[in-house]
Structures are given as structure tokens and as C-alpha cells.
KELO-624055 format. One record per residue (C-alpha): chain; residue in one letter; x, y negated, z. Coordinates in Angstrom, 1 decimal, decimal comma, padded with zeros to 4 digits. Each point is the difference from the previous one (the first is absolute). Layout:
BEGIN
+---+---+--------+--------+--------+
! c ! r !     c1 !     c2 !     c3 !
+---+---+--------+--------+--------+
! A ! A !      X !      Y !      Z !
...
+---+---+--------+--------+--------+
END
This chain:
BEGIN
+---+---+--------+--------+--------+
! c ! r !     c1 !     c2 !     c3 !
+---+---+--------+--------+--------+
! A ! M !  001,1 !  027,4 ! -013,6 !
! A ! N !  001,7 ! -001,6 ! -003,0 !
! A ! I ! -001,4 ! -003,0 ! -001,9 !
! A ! T !  001,4 ! -001,4 ! -003,3 !
! A ! L ! -000,6 ! -003,7 ! -000,4 !
! A ! P !  000,5 ! -001,7 ! -003,4 !
! A ! L !  002,3 ! -003,0 !  000,9 !
! A ! S !  001,6 ! -002,4 ! -002,3 !
! A ! P !  003,7 ! -000,3 !  000,0 !
! A ! E ! -000,1 ! -003,4 !  001,5 !
! A ! T ! -002,2 !  001,4 !  003,0 !
! A ! T !  002,3 !  003,0 !  000,4 !
! A ! A !  003,1 ! -002,3 !  000,1 !
! A ! E ! -001,7 ! -002,2 !  002,5 !
! A ! I ! -000,9 !  002,9 !  002,4 !
! A ! E !  003,5 !  001,4 ! -000,3 !
! A ! R !  001,5 ! -003,5 !  000,8 !
! A ! R ! -002,3 ! -000,4 !  003,0 !
! A ! A !  000,6 !  003,5 !  001,3 !
! A ! A !  003,8 ! -000,6 ! -000,2 !
! A ! A ! -000,4 ! -003,3 !  001,7 !
! A ! A ! -001,8 !  001,6 !  002,9 !
! A ! G !  002,5 !  002,8 !  000,2 !
! A ! T ! -002,2 !  002,9 ! -000,8 !
! A ! D ! -000,6 !  002,4 ! -002,7 !
! A ! L ! -002,6 ! -000,6 ! -002,8 !
! A ! T ! -002,6 !  002,7 !  001,5 !
! A ! S !  000,0 ! -001,3 !  003,5 !
! A ! F ! -000,3 ! -003,6 ! -001,3 !
! A ! I ! -003,1 !  000,9 ! -002,0 !
! A ! L ! -001,6 !  002,0 !  002,7 !
! A ! D !  000,6 ! -002,9 !  002,6 !
! A ! A ! -001,6 ! -002,3 ! -002,5 !
! A ! V ! -003,1 !  002,2 ! -000,5 !
! A ! Q ! -000,4 !  000,4 !  003,6 !
! A ! E !  000,1 ! -003,7 !  000,7 !
! A ! R ! -002,6 ! -000,6 ! -002,5 !
! A ! L ! -002,2 !  002,6 !  001,3 !
! A ! Q !  000,3 ! -001,6 !  003,5 !
! A ! E ! -000,7 ! -003,4 ! -001,4 !
! A ! R ! -003,3 !  001,5 ! -001,6 !
! A ! N ! -001,0 !  001,5 !  003,3 !
! A ! G !  000,3 ! -003,2 !  001,9 !
! A ! S !  002,8 !  001,3 !  002,3 !
! A ! A !  000,6 ! -003,7 !  001,1 !
! A ! G ! -001,2 !  000,7 !  003,5 !
! A ! D ! -002,7 !  002,5 ! -001,4 !
! A ! A ! -002,2 ! -002,9 ! -000,9 !
! A ! P ! -001,4 ! -000,2 ! -003,6 !
! A ! P !  001,8 ! -002,6 ! -002,1 !
! A ! Y ! -002,9 ! -002,7 !  000,3 !
! A ! E ! -000,2 !  000,5 !  003,8 !
! A ! Q !  003,7 ! -000,6 !  000,2 !
! A ! W !  000,0 ! -003,0 ! -002,1 !
! A ! S ! -002,9 ! -001,4 !  001,8 !
! A ! K !  001,8 !  000,4 !  003,4 !
! A ! D !  003,1 ! -001,6 ! -001,4 !
! A ! F ! -002,0 ! -002,9 ! -001,4 !
! A ! R ! -001,8 ! -000,6 !  003,2 !
! A ! G !  003,4 !  000,0 !  001,8 !
! A ! W !  001,2 ! -002,6 ! -002,4 !
! A ! I ! -003,0 ! -002,0 !  000,5 !
! A ! A !  000,2 !  000,1 !  003,7 !
! A ! S !  003,6 ! -001,3 ! -000,2 !
! A ! H ! -001,0 ! -003,2 ! -001,4 !
! A ! A ! -001,5 ! -002,7 !  002,5 !
! A ! S ! -003,2 ! -001,8 ! -001,1 !
! A ! R !  000,7 ! -003,8 ! -000,8 !
! A ! N ! -003,4 ! -000,9 !  001,4 !
! A ! P ! -001,4 !  002,4 !  002,5 !
! A ! D ! -003,0 ! -002,4 !  000,5 !
! A ! F ! -001,2 !  000,3 ! -003,6 !
! A ! D ! -003,4 !  001,8 ! -000,1 !
! A ! D ! -000,3 !  001,9 ! -003,3 !
! A ! G ! -002,8 !  002,0 !  001,1 !
! A ! R ! -003,2 !  000,5 ! -002,3 !
! A ! D ! -002,3 ! -002,0 !  002,5 !
! A ! S !  002,2 ! -003,1 ! -000,1 !
! A ! I ! -000,2 ! -000,1 ! -003,8 !
! A ! Y ! -003,8 !  000,0 ! -000,1 !
! A ! D ! -001,0 ! -002,7 !  002,6 !
+---+---+--------+--------+--------+
END
């Protein structure tokens, strides 16, 4: 299938520059970029939806930080004595 895209001269020049820097032809470079974008949209990072991956990463970040006061009770019951 052929697709025609209306690109500005600046965008065309940037794509050509990046393709040359990657050592590939223009068509392959564009196809790779489209495939990467489709994989991002499909949540291919471990087959988890983007929110779930973010949540997993965030919880890992939280767990990597030690509590400064492990005896502090911030539970709801302690607030309403």
C-alpha cells in the first residue's frame, strides 16, 4: 500500500537527516518509526497497559525509599481519637 503524506520541507529534511544518521533509507526509517509508535500505543512494555506499567514503576520507586519514621501512625483511626 502507498500512502502520501503532506510534510513540510523542514519535517522532510529532519526525517532525511535522521535516516542518514541511522544509516538507513528513508522508507525503512519511516516504517520503523510507525511500528515503534504502534507498539507504544498497544502497551507493548511488558504487555501491560500504560497506566499499569506506570503504577508498577511508581510503586517500585516508592519501595526503594526507606521510611524516616516507621513508628508514625497515619491511619484514619489515629486521627479521630
